[in-house]
Phi, psi and omega in degrees: 000320180297326180296320179294319179296314179297320178298317179294319179298315178297317179298315178298321178299312183286336182265338183237308187288313183297313176298325178296320177296319179296317180295317178297321179295317179295319178295318179298319178296321179294317179296321179292334184271353180293130181217171181301136180101343179286143172264126186234163172238134180266170179292344177270358178092009179275132179248133181199173179253130181289126178259328176203156178230132181226090180067245182266009178236153175227150174253126179243144175264119184262341180224118183289325186287320181261346180076024181295131180235160176222146173254124181230161174279150184297333182288349176276354179282121180270319181202157174262115182283314181216128180274147178289149176288142183287000000 
């Protein structure tokens, strides 16, 4: 009976916990790599260009013609659409 319990725990670890850790690590690396000039998408669906980054917040320009900007936390960034040229 103990062997089955240990087997189920090991199976759950490899099917749920390990993939979650990998996804969190990949997301953390993406957040760390966001810099000025990158085009990003937020979890709310807002697309903009990063103008500056200050720790855990970024300022994004959402409208090029009027220069409208927003300050958001870095954790609201869902993906980097286009990276700035170095």
